[in-house]
N, C-alpha and C positions, 0 to 999 in steps of 0.2 A: 172675493179675496179673503174674506173672513166670514166666520159663522157665528151668529148670535145665539147665545144660550139664554133663552128668555126665562131665566130663573130669577124671580124678583124677590127682593127682601120684603115686599108687601105680604107675601104668603107667610113669611116667618113671623110677622107681627102677632098673629093669633097664637102661634106656638110659644113665643117668648113672653107674651103678655105685655108687650110694649104699650106705652100710653099714647103714642101717636096714632091718630086716625089716618086713614089712607090719604085723605085730602091734605093732610099736614106734611106729608113726606116730600122732600126735595128729590127730584130725579137726578141720578148720577150713573154714568156708564163707565165701566172700568175695563180697560184693555188688559188681557191676561193670556197665558198660554198653558200648555200641559206640562208644567214644570213643578216639581215638588215644593220649591220655595215660594210658589204662588199660593200656598195653603191659606195664609191669612185672608185672602180674597174669598176663597170658597167657604171657609169657616165663618167669615163675617156675614155671608149671605145665608147659609144654612142654619146658623144659630140665631139669626135675627139681630145680630149686633149692629149692623148698619141701620136697620129699622128702628132700633132703640135710640139711635142718635138722630132720628128724623130723616133718614135717607131711604129712598126707593132705589136699590142698587141692581143694576143689570150688568152681567158679565159678557163682554165681547171677546170671543176666543180667536187667537191668531196662531199661525204656523211659524212666523218669523218676526224678529225684532224690526226689520225694515218695514214690513207690512203694518206692524203695530204703530210705529212712529208715523207712518203715512196716515193711518186711521185717526190718530190723535190730531195731526195737523189739519186734516180734512173735516174735523168735527164729528167723527163717528163715536168718540167717547171724550170724557173730560179728564180722565186720569189713566196713566199706564203704570204697570209694574213690570220691570224688565231688567236687563243687564246694563252695565255701564258703557259698553262699547257703542251701541246705537245712539245713546245719549250724547257722548262726546263727539262721535262722528257727525251727528246732526248739528251740534254747536259749531263745529268747524265749517259747516255750510250755511251758517247764519240762520238755522232753524230757531224759532222762538220758544225753545224748550226751557222748562224751569224744574229744577230738582227740589222737591219739598220734603224728602225723607229717604231713608234706605229701606229697601225690602228685606235685606239681610246684610250683615256686616259687623264690624267691631270698631267703635269710635276710639278705642284705646290702643289700637295697633296701626303701625305704618305699612303693613302688608296684609293682604286678605285674599285668600283663594280657597277657603274652606269647602266651597261647593264643587270643586273640581278634583278629578282624580285620573290616574293612569292605571290601566289594567292590561296585563299581558296574557297571552294564551300559554297553555302548558307547553305547546310545541316550540314556543319562542325560546325557552330556556332561561328567561329573565326571572330573577329572584326578587322578592320583596326588598325594596330600597336600593336596588342596583340600577340606577339610572344609566350608568355608563354602558350597561349591556344592551341598551336600546340602539346603539350605534349600528348603522347599516340595515335597520329593520323598517318594515312598513307600518306606519302608524295612521290609523283612521281617526278622523275628527271632522267636525264641520268647520271649514276654513273661514278665516276672518272673524272668528268669535272669541269670547273669553277663554274657551278651551284651547285655542291656538296660543293665546298669550301665556296661559298657564304652562303649556308644554314647552314653549320656547324659553320661558323663564327658568323652568326646572332643568332643561338641557343646558342652558347657559351656566347655571350654578354648578353643574357637573363637568364643565369644560367642553361641552359639545355645542354645536350650532345646527341650524336648519339644514345645512349642507350635509350633515352627518346622518340624516335619516331621510326616508321617503314619506312625505305627507300625502295622504289620500283623502280626498273630500268625500265624506260619508254623512248623510243626514242622521241626526241623533237617534231616531227610532230604528235605524237599520244597523247601528254599530254592533249590537249584540250578535246579530246574524252574521255579519262580516267577520267578527272574531271567532265565532263558532265554526264557520266554514273555512277558516284559515285564509280568508281573502286579505286579512291584515294580521300582523303579529301582535299588535297592541292597539289600544284606543285611548284617547284623551277626551274626557267629556264631563259635563256637570250632572247633578242628580235630577231625576232618579236613574238616569241611564248608566251611571257608574255602578251603582248598587245592582242594577239589573244584570250587567255583565259579570259581576262577581258571583251572583247567586244562580245565574242561568247557564253559564259557560263552564262545563266541567273542567276542573283543574286550573281555572284561571287564577291569576295572581294579582293582588292589589299591590302594585309597585310603589305608588305614592298617593296619598290623599292630602290635598292642601299643602301647606308648608313651603310655598314658593316665596322666597324673600324679595324678589323683584316684581311681584305681582300685586296689583291693587284693583280688585274687580268686585266691589260690593254690588248688591242689587239696588235698583233705583225705583223711586216713586216719582213719576213725572206728570207735569201738566204743561200748560202753555201760558205765555204772557197774557194773552187775552182773557183766559179763564181766571187767572189771578186778579186781573183788573176788574172783571165783571162779576165774579162770584166767589169772593174770598170767604164769605160766611159758609157757603157750601163746602169749600175745601177744609175749613176748620172743623166742621162736623165730620167730614171724611177722615181727617187725620186722627181725631179723637177715637172714632170707631175703629180705625185700622190699628192703632196702637193697642187698643183693648183686645182686638182679635189676635194680634201677634202674641200678646201675653198668654192668651188662652192656648195658642199653639205650643208655646214654650212649656206650659204647665200640663198640657194634655196631648203629648205627642202621638200616643196610640189612637186617641179619638180623632186627632187631626189627620192621621194617616187613613183612617176609615172614611173620612169625608173626602179626602183626595181621590180615593178609589172611584168615586162617582164622577170625577171630572177628568181624570187622566187614564187613558186606555192602555192596556198591554202591560200593566205592572201589578203583581200580586201584593197582598197586604204585608207579607214578611219583608219584601223588597222595599215597599213604600215606607215602612216604619224605619228600616235601616237607613234609607236615603234621607229621611227627614231628620234623623239624629245627627247628621253631619253638617247641618245648616245652622248658622248662628242668627236667629231671628231677632233683629234689633233695629229699630227705625232711626236711632239717634245719629246725628251728625256731629263731628268735632272739627277742629281746625285741620285734622288730617285729611278730611274729605277733599277740599280743594287742593291742598298741598301735594298729596300723593297722586291725585289725578295728573297734576302738572309735572311731577317728578318721575312718575312711573307709567301710568296708563297711556297718556298722550304720546310720550316718546315711543312706546311700543307701536301705537297706531301709525306714527310717522314712519317707523321702520317698515310697516306693511304697505305704505303708500296710501293709507286711508285718510291721513291728515297731512297737510303740507308743512305746517309750522306749529310750534308750541304756542299755547295761549293760557291765560288765567281764567278758569271757569267760574270764579267767584260771583260775577255778575249774573250768572244763570243759576244761582243757588238761593233759595228763599227759606230761611229758618223760622219765619214767624209762626207757622202752623204747629211745628214741633214745640216752639216756645209756649204757645197757647196750651198745648196738652200738658207740658211740664208744669205750668202755673195752675191749671184748673183740675187736673186729675193725675197728680204725680205718682199715685199708687200703681199705675200701669207700667212704671219703670222700676218698681221697688225690688224686683227680683234680678235686676241687672247691676253690674258693677258701676259705681259712679264714675263720671268723667272728671279727671283732675281739672282744677280751676284754670290752669294755663292752657288747657286744650279745649275748653268749652267755646262753642261757636254761637251761643245764644243764652 
């Protein structure tokens, strides 16, 4: 079900000159996927950042969020980086998941869809910004994901509904081909596949990138209740390393794109760099996190039939590890806008 990439941070210790000896490193396995916003994981391994924080990090790669959640629950890894939809769907099924930070997002905004976009073919006749022109068209996307939530939110803001378009289930890596062959008129997808469609389909039009007022879909950093209870010290090391890695990605987007190339297949460097520029790499949580999940994301999932009733996710959010990073190494957040006092969650 999953493929392990046995790329260990131990090898990076020598390159980085980290002080930890191999025997001193704590083992941690991180569930990830071939998504551009997973860059902090890949950077943390290759640049030895995890090793510098005393962690021997192994990346376990998955093809879907469902498989990744199952891997976490079955003990295949200690931490996941992924989208909000599998997290909230899991909580609704009483899965013992715990949110300890954001993979990407913005703690100062009550909507977030920066990683999503809609791209139309030249043959569709849809112009940039003309969402109404999507009426009656075939739109390819992976059903039941954040891409669907983004599309429906954008359509709703334009006075359209799911009934006004034809949604076609297409895996992310196949969307560019589907658009190029006119199997669909437009696609809705996250990065790097949005940027791939823009750069690889001749005449394609970026109809909209982000900007969905009804959407709240930040990336998540997840663990389980049992890991929090048994290995909080390891999670604190992880969060400190991850926040440092995220800052490196923010400050070195071209270098991060080059590292991504070794982990994500089928995307060239130009496209990868473009895709990475659209993602707001910020781990911090604010009071918007639980509030907007309850007001926006969960109601969307209820509409899809993925969740039966609304609930407050606050009990499945643990801010102590981000609070520890803020207290011990605040410089890793120095390039980010401060969170107003009335929105701070820790």
